[in-house]
N, C-alpha and C positions, 0 to 999 in steps of 0.2 A: 424624476421628480417625485416628491413625497406625497403630494396631494393633487387632485384635479383642480384646474383653474376654471374661472368663469368663462364660458364659451358663448360670446355674443355673435357668432358668425351667422350670416344670412342663409347659409346652406352650402354643403352638407352641414347640418346643425346638431345641436345637443339632443341626446337621447336619454330616456330615463335610466338612472343608474341601476335600478332593479333589473331592467331589461338587459343592460350590458353585462351585468354579473351573471345572469342566467345564461346568456349567449356564451360567455367566457367558459362556463362550466360545460356546455354542450359542444364547444368548438372542437375538443379532442375526441369526444365520444358521446353520442346520444344514448341516454339510458335505455337498455334493452335492445339496442340496435347494433352496437359493436363497431360503429364507424362515426366519423365526424358529420355534423350537419352540412359541411362543405363538400362531402363526398357522396352523399346518398343520391340515388337515381330519382329523377323527377317523375318516373313511372312507378316508383315504389309505393306500397301501402302507407309507409311512414310519411312520405311527402304528400300523398293524397290527403291524409288527415290534417297536415299543416295548412295546405292551401284552402281546404274546406273550412278550417278554423279561422283563417284570415277573412274569408268571404263572410262567414257567419258573424264574426266580430264586427265587421263594418256594418252589416245589416242590423245588428243589435244596437250599436251606438247611434246610427243615423236613422233608424226606423225605415230601412229600405225594404220594400215589398217585392213580391215575385214578378211584378211588371218590369223590373229592371235586372239587367245582367251586369255583373261586376267582372271586369277584365284586369289582369295584372300583366302589363306590357313593358316594353323597353323603349329607349330612345328619348326619354324625358318628355316634358311638355313641348319641347322643340319639334319632335316628330308629330305630336298632336296638332301643331299649327298647320301641318299638311294633311294629316288623316281626317281631321274634322271636315274641311271643305271637300276633299276628294270623295268622302262617303255621304255627306249630308247636303251638299249644295245642289247636285242635280235633282230633278231635270230643269229647275228654274234657272240654275247657275247664277244666283245672286243672293247676297247675304248682307246683314247689317253688322257693323263692328263699332263698339264703343271704345274709344282709344283713351286710356288713362295712364299710360306709362310706356316704358321701353318694350316690355314683353308684349303688351297689347299691340304695339306698332308692328312687332315682328310677326304676330299672328295674322294681322291684316295683310301684311306683305305677302305671306305665303298663300293666303286665300285669293289674292288678286291673280295668282298664276292659274287658278281654276275657273274663276268667273268674275262677275261684277261685284265690287265691294262698295257699299254705301257706308261712309263714315257717319254714323248716326249722331255722334257727338265726340268732341275732343277738347281737352284742356291743355294741349301742348303749348299754345301761345302764352299760357300762364305758368309754364314750366311744371305742369302737372301737379300743382299744389292742392288740387281739390278734385272731387268726384263731380261729374256733370249732374245737374239737377234733372228731375224727371221731365219738367216742362221744356228743357233744352233738347231733348231727344227728338231727332227727325227720323222716325221709324217708317219703314216700308211694310205695310200690312201683308204684302205678297212675298216678302223675303222668305228664303228657305229656312233661315234661323237668325237669331240675334246672339252675338258673341260678346261677352264681357269678361274682364279680369277682376276677380273679387278683392284682391289685395295686391298692392304695388310695392314690391320690396325696395325698388330704387328710390321711390319718392315718399314712402311712408303714409300712403293713403289706403283707405279700405271702405268697401261698401258695407253699410250697416244693414241693409236689406236689399233684396234683388230689384233690379229695374223692372217696371211693369211693361210688358211687351204684347199684351193681348193674347191672341191665339197662336202667335208665331212661336215655334220651338225655341227654348232658351238654352244656350250653351255657355258653360263657365269654365275658365281656367282658374281653378282654386288652389293652385300649387302652394302658395305661401301662407294661406290661412286655413287650409283644409283641416277639419277636425278640431278647430279651436273653439267651436260652439256647435250646437245642434241646429241644423237647417231643415227646411221642408223640401226633401228631395223631389217630391211630387211636382214641384214648380218647374223642374228642369227636364229637358230632353236628354242632356248629356253633361256630365261633370268630369273633368280630368284634372289630375294633380300629380306632380312629382312627389315621391314619398319623403324626400330628404329634408323636410322642414319639421313636420309634426308626427310622422308616421313610421319612418324607417331610414335605411341608408340610401345613398344615391344609387340609381340603377333600376328602380321599380317605378312604373307609372300606373296609377290606379285610374281606370276609366269606368264610370257608372253610366250606363246607357239604357234608355227606355227601349223595351224590346221592339216596339213598332218602328223605331228609327233604324233598326237593323235591315229592314226591307229596302232602305235606300241604297244599301251597299251593292254596287254593281259587280257582276261577275267579270267585267272587263278590267277591274282594278288589279294591280299587281297584288299577288296573294297576301303578302305580309301587311299591306296597307288596308286590307279589307276587315272591317269590324266583325262582319258576320262569320268569316272564317275563324277568327279568334274565339268568338262566342261558341261556335259549333264544336270547337276543339278544347273548350274549357281552359283557355289561356295557355294551352300547351301545344300549339301548332309547331312551335320550335321550343328549344329548351328554355324554360323561364328562369328568372333570377331567383333561384331556390333560396339562397341565404337571405336575400332581401325580403322575400315573402314570409319566411320564418320569423324575421324580426317584426314584420307587420302583425303577424299573429300574436306575438308576445306583447307588442305595444297595445293592441286592442284589448287583450286580457288585462293589462295593467290599467288602462283607462276605465274599463268596466269596474275593476276593483276599487278605484278611486271614487266612483260614483257617477261615471258617465260624462257626457259632454256638457250638460248643464253645470256640473261642478267645475269642469275645466274652464268654462266661460267665466264663471264667478271668480276663479283664481286669476285668469288672464286680465280681467278688468281691474282687479286689485293691484296686480303687479304693474300694469301700465300706468295706473293713477299715481303710484309712488313717484315714478320718473317724470311724468308730464306735470304733476303738481309742483314738483321742485323747480323744473325749468321755467314754468310760468311765474314763479315767484323769485327768480334769480336776478331781478332788475335788468333783464335783457342780456345778461352775460351768456346764457344759454337760450337759443331761440329755435323753437320747433319750426320746421319748414312747411308742414301741411296745415291747412285750415283746421281749426279745432274740431268742427263737426265731422270731419272726414279722417281724423287721425287713426292710424293703424294700431291695433293692439299687439301686433306681432313685430313690427319694424318701426322703431322710434328714431326718426331722422332729425338731426339738429345741427346747428352751426354755432360757432363762437364768434367773437368780435372780428377776428382775422384768421387767415390761413396759418400764420406762424403759431398762434396759440393752439389751433387745431392739431397741428403736427406735434407740438410739444405735449399736449394732453394724450394723444394716441401713444406716443413713445413712453411717457411715464406710466400710463395705464397698463401697457403691455408688461412692463417691468413689475408692476404691482399685482399681476395675475388676472387682468381683464383683457381677454383676447378678442380680436375681430371687430373692434369698434370703428375701423376706418370705413367711411362711406364708399359706395360703389364708385369705381374709377370714372364713370361717365358723369357723375354729379358732384363728387367731392363731399366735404363735410364729414359728419359722424353718423353712425347708425348702430343702435343697440337692438339686436334681434332677440326677442324674449318669447320664444315659442313655448308650447305646452310644458315641456320638460325643464324649462329654465326655472330655478328656484327663486321665490320671492326674496329670500335673504340676499341673493346675488344682486338684485335690483337695489335693495337697501344699502348694500355695501358700495355699489357704484355711486349712488347719490352722495354718500359720505365722502367718497373720493373726489367727486365733482365739487362738493362744498370746500374741501381742503384745497383743491386746485384753484378755485376762484379766489379764496382768501390770499393765496400766495401770488396771484397774477393780476 
């Protein structure tokens, strides 16, 4: 192909072109090292500088202080569904889960293997079209923690601010909107996120954990499942995903160069508004599935008048260079994922394509 197409995939997702070009240059040989980034030892001084750079980049962008440890792990958010309760649920062995979509359900399912799970709120009966309101939450003040999912890729909903949980530690699966704006990390006991949306390639999971929470990790845990072991070993108890962490380092430098996460949030709001505003004024031809006040800036989910038209649009869009618009297999419809690196021009071009498709159909 002669040019890059527009990648609307929900993940692994689009990365900044500047980062990809730099990685391409270093793929054969890192300057001054004589070998590829894919070949260097994770115990080398070169990689130590890379992982420290990624750590510092995250701290700079999110304002993370020394009360928190940043871990670069593997296994995706899926492994965290188990690691969180195994490490944090004892000794009370009970936790609150707010269920807002498929991934939140899976997190709660794994937690139930460890202890008692209180579903503090769920919008499943409404097909997850909205986020539960604060007054709907039935929280246990004695819970070990409260778990929520900040953005729901399958259903296109997103928390605009954290739920209020009192003095109970707050845990967040931020996989699909991590780094799309600046958040107050101090409100959280633990944040975890797969890197493959806004931060890097598939394979790296970032865990930001408040240091006092590490004391909950029992010595009886299987070694790899123990947060304290990973913290004590600087994320290198086993061989880390060296290339993925290298990309995270580059992405952080790129975001800082652009002006940080406040600038990214401004851009993300502008991009999403272009698409949502058109859909809202399309006389019902394109219908957003999430409640307006809970719409995601990252994953725009929508439907057409019927499934035949949806299939036709996806087919024609793919031929026109718009990839990844098919909704998740469990919910159908369409989904445009417009993460940090997705260009505004791509959203403008998609809207024009949608206008033309509507005129013809």
